[in-house]
N, C-alpha and C positions, 0 to 999 in steps of 0.2 A: 810762555807756553803756546800762545796763539801763533806766534811767528814760527815756532818749530813745527806746529801741526801744518801750518800753511805750506811750509817748504816740503813736508813730507807728502802731503796731498798732491802738490805740484809735481813732485818726483814720479809718483805712481801714475797720475794722469797723463804725464808725458809718455811714459812706458806703454800706456794702453793706446792712446790716440795719436801717437806720432805718425804722421803720414795720412791720418784720417781727417783731423782738423788742425788749423794753424795754431802757432803758439800763442797768439792773442785770445782765441777762443779756449785753449787749454787754461789760460790764466783766468778767464771769467768763470769757467766751470769750477776751478779751485777756489775762487772767491766766494762762489754760491755755496759750495760744499761746506767750507768753514764757517760761513754765516748760519747755515742750517745747525751744524754742531753746536755753535755758540748759543742759538736759540734754544736748543734742546737743554744744554746745561743750565741755563737760566730758568726754563720751566720747572726743571727738576729741583730748583732751589739749591743747586750744589755748586761747588767751586772746584774747577778742574784741578787745581793744585792739591786740594784736599783729597780728591779722588785718586789721583796718582799716588799720594802717600798711602792710601788704603791698599793699594795694589801690592804693597810689600807683604800684606797678610797671605797666608797659603790660600791658593785658589781651590784646593781640593785636598782631601785626606781620605783615610780608610772608611769613614763612615758614609761616604758618597755611594749611593746605589740609586739607579734610575728605573723607573717602571715605564715602559713603552705601552701606550694604549691609545685607541680612538676616543673621542669625547663621547661616543654613544656605544661603547663596547658592552656596557652594562646598562639596560634600560628597565624603567619601572613604570607601568601604566599610570598615566595622568601626571608623571613627574618630569622635570626638566633634566635631561641626560647629563649635562655637565654638573648639576647639583647632586645627581644620583652617584656620579663618579667621585665627587668631593667626599660625599658620605662614605663611600666604599674605602676611599684612601684613609680617611680619619679613623674610621671604625676598626678596619682591619690591617692597615699598613703603616700607621704612624710610627711604629718602631721598627719597621722593615726597610722602608725606602725614604729618601729625603728628597728626591727629585722626581718628576713626571714629565715625560715626553708626551705631550698631547698631539697626536698627528694632525694634519691640517684640519682646523676647526672653522674654516671659512665657508661661505656659500660656494658650492661646486656644481659642475655638470657631469663629471665622470671620474673614474679612476679613484673613487672613495676619498675625494678631497684634493688630489694632486692635479686637478684641472679647475683652477680657482676663478671664480666670477668676479669676487671682489675681496681684495687683500685687506681691506680696512674694516671689515664687518665679520662678526661671528655668524655662523650658520644658525639661523632663527630657529631651526628645528631642534638645535642642541642647547641654546641659551644666548647669552650676550656677554659682552665685556666684563661686567660686574662679576659673573660667574667665574671667568678666567682669572680675574684679579683676586677673588676669594680663595681660589685654589693657590694662588701664587703667595699669599700671606702665609700659607701652611707648608707649602713645598716650593723648591726651586722648579720653575717651569721651562721646559724646552719648546720652542716654537719653531715650526718649519717656515722658512723663506723659500717658496716655490720660486726659484729665480730664473729658470731657464725658459719657462713657457707658462701660458695662462690659457683659460678656457675660451673657446671661440664665442661663447656667451658674454665674455667680460666686455664691458662698455668700451674699453680701449679698442678692442678688435672691431666692434660694431662701428666706432668713429673711423677707423682705418678704412673699412668697407666703404663708408661714406666719404672718404678722402678729406676729412676734417682734422684741422690742427688741434693739438701738436701730435695727434695719434697717427697721422698718415705715414709717419716714418718709425712707428713703434715695432713694426714687424719686418720679416725679411722676404722681400719678393725676389724670386729666382727664375731664370729662363730654364724650362724643363729640358731644353736641348743640350745644356751644358753637362759636361762629364762629372757626375757626382759620385762616381763608383768608389772613390776612396774614403767617403765618409763613413765613420764607424757607427753602426746601427745597433741599439739594444733590443729592437723589434724587427719583425719581418713585414711591417706595413710600409706603404710607399713614403719617402722621405718628403716629397712636396704635395701639398693638398691644394687642389683647384678650388677657388673662391670667386663667386660672381659679385662684382663691385660696381660701383657707378661708372667706372672706366673699363668695365669689360672683365673677363676672367683673368685673375691673377694667380700665380702658383706660390704658395707660401710655404716656408720651411716648417716642417712638423716632425721633429725627431721621434716623438714618442706615440703619437696618434693624431688622427685628423681633428680631434677635439682639444689637443694640447699644442698650441702655436707658438712656436719659438719667438722670443723677444729679440729685438735688434739692438745689442749693446754697442754696436758701432755708432749709435746716435747717444751721445752723453746725456740727453733728457732722460732716457731710460734708466741709465746708471743713478741719476739724481733722484728719479722716482723711487727706485728701490732703496736707496740710502734712507729717503723719508719714511718708507715702510719699515725698514730695518730698525730705525730709531723709535718708531711708534710701538713696535713690539716690545722693546726695552721698557719703555715709558709705561706700558700696560702690565708690566711685571715679569717679563720673561728674562731669565739669567742666561739660559743656553739658546743660541740661535744655530739652527741646522740649515746648511746650505744644500738644498735638495738638487740633485742632478747637476751639480755645478760643474763637472768635467767638460760638459757639452756647451758652456757658455758662449764662447767666441767662435764665430765661423770664417773660415777662409777657404774658398774653393781651390782645390788642388792639394789640400791637406786631408787628414782624417777628421779634423775639427774636434779633437779630443785632446785636453790638457795643453791647449796652445799658450804661449807666453802671457798673451793678454788676459787669459783666464786666471792665471796664477797672480798677476798683478792686480786684478780685480779683487780676489780674496785678499791679498795683502792690504789693499786700500780699505776694506771692510774692517780688517784687523786694526789698521791704524785709527779708524773712526772709534772702534771700541776702546782702544788704549787712550784716547783723548777724552771720551764722554763717559765711558763705563768700564773702568779698568778691572772690575770684578767680574765682568760678563765673560762668556766663553763661546767661541767660535768653532763650529764643528762643520767639517766636509764630509758629504756623503758621495763616495766614489767607488761603485761596485765594479772594480777592475783588478787586473793582476797586482801582486803586493808592491812591486817597486813603483809602480805608477801610483798607487794609493798613498804610499808613504811620502811621495813628492810634495804632498800638500802640507807637510810641516814646514816647508821652505827652510830657511836658515833661522829657525824659531822665530820667524816673522810673518807666518801665514796662519793656518789653523792651530788652535790650541789643542784640538782633539781630532783624531781620524778614526773611522771604524776599522776594527780588525775584520775585514771581509773574508780573510782566509780561515778564520776560526770555525763558523758553522759547518762548512762542508767537510773540513778536516776532522772536527770532532764526531761528526755523524759517520764519516768513513771508518775512523778508528773503532767506533762501537759496532758498526755494521760488520766489520771485517774481523773484529776481535784482534786488531793489530795497530799499535800506536806508533809504528815506525815513521810514517809520513807526518803525523801530527808532531812528534818529537823533533824530527829534522827541520820541520818548518819553524818551530819555537826556537830552535838553536839558532836559526838564521836571522831571527828577528834583530834589527840593529839597535844600539843604545838609543835611549829617548833623548831628543834634543832638549835643550833647557827650556823649562816652562811648557812643555808638551806632555801629552799622554795619549793612550789608547782608550777608545770606547769598545769594550768587549761584549759580544752578544752571540747567541747560538740561534735565535729566532727573531723575526720581526714581522711587520705587516706584509713585507715583500717575501718572495721565496727565497730558497737557499742558493745563492749564486754559485755557479761552477766556474765562472771566468777568473776568480781570484786564485784558483788552484792550477791555472795553466802553467805548465813547467814544473809543477810540484807533483801532481797525481798524474800517473800515465792515463792515456785516453782509455785504455781497457778498463782501469780501475773506475774511472768516471762513469763509463757506460754500464758497468756492472752495478754501481750504486743507483743510476737512474733506473735500471731495470727492476731492481729490487723495491724502489720507491713506487713504481708503477704497481707492483704486486700488493703494496701496502695501502693502495687506494689514491696515490699521488699522481701528479701530471708533471709535464716539462715543457717550459716556454723556450722558444727558439729564438735566435737573433740572425739578423741578415749579414752575410759576409761580402766583402768587395767584389768577389768573383761570382756572385749571385747564388751561392749555396747558403745553407743554414747550418747552425750548429747550436748545441744546447746552451742556454743562457742562465736559466735558473730552474730548480725543483720546486714545485708547488704541493706542499703537503704540511699538516701541523707537525711540529717536532715530536709531540707526544706520540702520534701515531707512526712517525718515522722510526720510532724506537720500539715498535711492537715485535721486532724480531731482528734477525741477522740475514744475510744472504742465504743461509740454510732454510729459512721460513720463519713463521710466527712462532714465539715460544711464551713461557710464563715470566720472563724477566723485564716486561715492558716498564714497570714502574722503576726498579733499581737502575735500569739502563738509562732511563730519562733522567733520573736524579744524578747520575754520574755525569751526564752531559752538562748539567748545571753547575755541579761541583768543580768540574774542569775550568768552566769559565769564571767561576768566583774566585778561582786561585790565581788567574793570569794577572800579570802586570797591567794595570790601568784601572778604569772605573767600569764595573759591571752594570750592564743594562738588561733587564728582564722583561721579556714580552708578556703581556697580561695572559696570553692563551698558553704561555709556558706556566705561569704561576698558577692557572687553573686547570692544567692538564686537559686542554681542549682537544677533542678528537676531530678528525676531518669533518668539516661541514659541507657534504656533497649537495645538500638541498640548497644551500647558498650559492653554489657553483651553478646549479640548474636554474636558479632564479635570475641571477645576473648575467650568466653565460661567460664569466671570467674565471680562469682557473685560479687566480689569486684569492678569490673569495673562500677558498677552502680553508684558509687560515685567518679569516676576518669574521668569525662568528659574532653575532650580536647576542649575548646573553640576556635572557629575561632574569631580572634579579631574584625573583622568588624561586625559580628553577635552580639558579646557581647556588643561592643559599641553602636549598635543600641538600644539594649535592655536598657542599662544603661542610654542612652540620652533620653528615651522615659519616662516621669514622670508617665505615667499610667500602667507602667509594674510593676509586683511585685519585679523583679530584681532591677529596679531603686529605688523603695521604700525602700527595705531592704538595698541596697548599701548606700543611702543617710543617713538612719536613724543609721546604724550601724557606719559610719564615724562620725556623730554627737555625739553619745553616747561615742565613744571611745575618741574623742577630749576632751570632758568634763571630762571624767574618768581621763585622763592623767594630769590634773590640780589639782587634789585632793590629799592632803597629806594623808587622810584617807584611800586612796586606795593603799599606798605603800605595796609592797609584805610582810613586816614584821608587818604592822599595825595590832593591836589586832583585833580579830574576835569573836563576841558572836552571838549565835543563840537565837532569841527570838521566842518561840513557843506559839502563842495564839490560833490558830485553824488550821484545816488542809487545809483551803483555801489560806492561805498566807505562803510565805517563806520570812523570816525576818532576815537580818544580821545587826548587829551593828558593824561598823568598827570605830576604834579609832586611829588617828595618832600616830606614835611612840613618838612624843613630846607632845602628848595630845592637840595639837593646833586645831584639827577639829574632829568632830564625824559626821558620816554619817549612817543614817538608810536606808538600801537598801531594799525595800519592793516590793514583786512581788505577784500579784493576779494570782494564777495558774488555775483559773476557767473561765468559760464563762459567769459568772454572774457579774453584778455591785455590788460591795462591799462597804459598809460604815464602817470605822474603827474609833472608838472613840480615839483621840490622847492620852487620859489618860491611855488607855491600854498599851502604850509603856513606862510608868513611868512618873516621873516628868521631864518635858522638859522646857528649857528656851525660852523666847520670841525670835523672829527673825528667827524662823525656816523656810527654804524655800526649794522648790523642784528644784533641779539642772537640771532635765531633762524637766522641764516645758518650753513650747515655749514662754510663756509671763511671766506675774507676778507669781512667784511661791510661794507666801506667803501662809502659812497654818493656818487654823482656829482650832477650837475645833474638827472637825471631817474630816477625810480624805476619799475621794472618789476615788475608783479605778475602771476604766473601765475594761472589760474582758481582762485579760492577761496584764494588764498595770503594769509597774514597776515605782516606784518613788524613788529617792534618796533624802532623807530629810536630810539636812545639817545644822550645826551651828558651829560656832567658839566658842573656849572655853571661850573667853572674851565677847562673845555676852550677 
């Protein structure tokens, strides 16, 4: 097993570093990588062969549901935020989710955690490693490996400024006179940031902001550093590792520096490491880019285990805002068959905005602009990206999904709650694993005060709830927060019992008209079929059951509060979703 791993590591490292370092150096890096993995396995008191045998167990099933949250999204005066989060999870969500993505919980200087000062420490304002490990005993934890960049306050960068080994080569110094116009930019800030060092001013690569300095992966010491951090997160209890902004990892002047072959090989190498030391762990790539580029991170079933469905949030929002599911249905029809051992992470909202790049070539520009204009009217913002020609174009919409659903392009109406519930029901029906943002679960409105406080538009969707305030809202049945919280928990608990919602269960899109979004899900063993039907309009719709094809008797609506028996015609209220199920032997 060790020799097979050594050969695989050498193969990946050669693909990454050929022409950068010589073969002897590649061999040395491979030996060091293997030694670190063997050390990790021994520290875990595990035998690699035994772990490989365990990998035959299913990696996921229909019970997998992920909560996305910051470690301090809910705070209680005088309490440790991570402990408050743990209490909330066990008290209210133990039967609803089995996994939690705790967004970067490390000391940071900006971007709410994505500018990491110390990768090996927990933010002391939120707790410590025992708090993370306690959550990991009750839930599968997803941790962020913020791999592309670190804070300028990170000691690595301070040592770079001081020209101290080994960190003097940890960052990318570039001549500002070079033509960098082809580089893809997710922001409209300067690509290079001037830094005063002991050797004078240096211009360093900073893709995202002047406080987020890109790391130099052309230096294999940086790669080894991150493999060590990667393993430490697993050792501390993380089962899911999310590779943040991974698409930008490798830089080559004269290219767009996005999705370069070396980047893909680096992801494959991390996958190889997991296959060797932790076969039950899951590698996830975060690439907010057009669909084809995003799906490339599956590789040949040898790269990411999961990729985000970045097209889903803007297309669901567009369908509900327009009252037209055509573009959503066409996109869902185009989703390719899942590679073996891979699945999608489905979401409609997260700590970031609703990206519009993933719908390039799917939604016409006029439709995107109309949606943006409407979100402005609902209190939202739009972030821009820089283009190679010096122009700017929309990158993401910043708004809470709950307030994004307060109306349609005709204006605000009284359907906000059912429209929002519909957005979540569509996501829960999709092939893959659903991930629910905490501010979707709690129907959080736009936090404009937070935007004013931080000066960042993304803060609109990053509210920090006071626990007492939140509990008052959730305990009062007449509030939209209580209504949404109760209904989402109910829907998720039902979903988790259905074999047809297994992440690998077959998905078919049935396109009858633009008013409906319909998925047919078939269990892997064909024991159950579910028709997930959503009305994306504000009208009452009547659907002849014959339009779905020949159906057996005994069809019932899993979401019905009472008798869910179905007749010859199906009635759907505005924005209602119905899950029509039958067993194969019915």
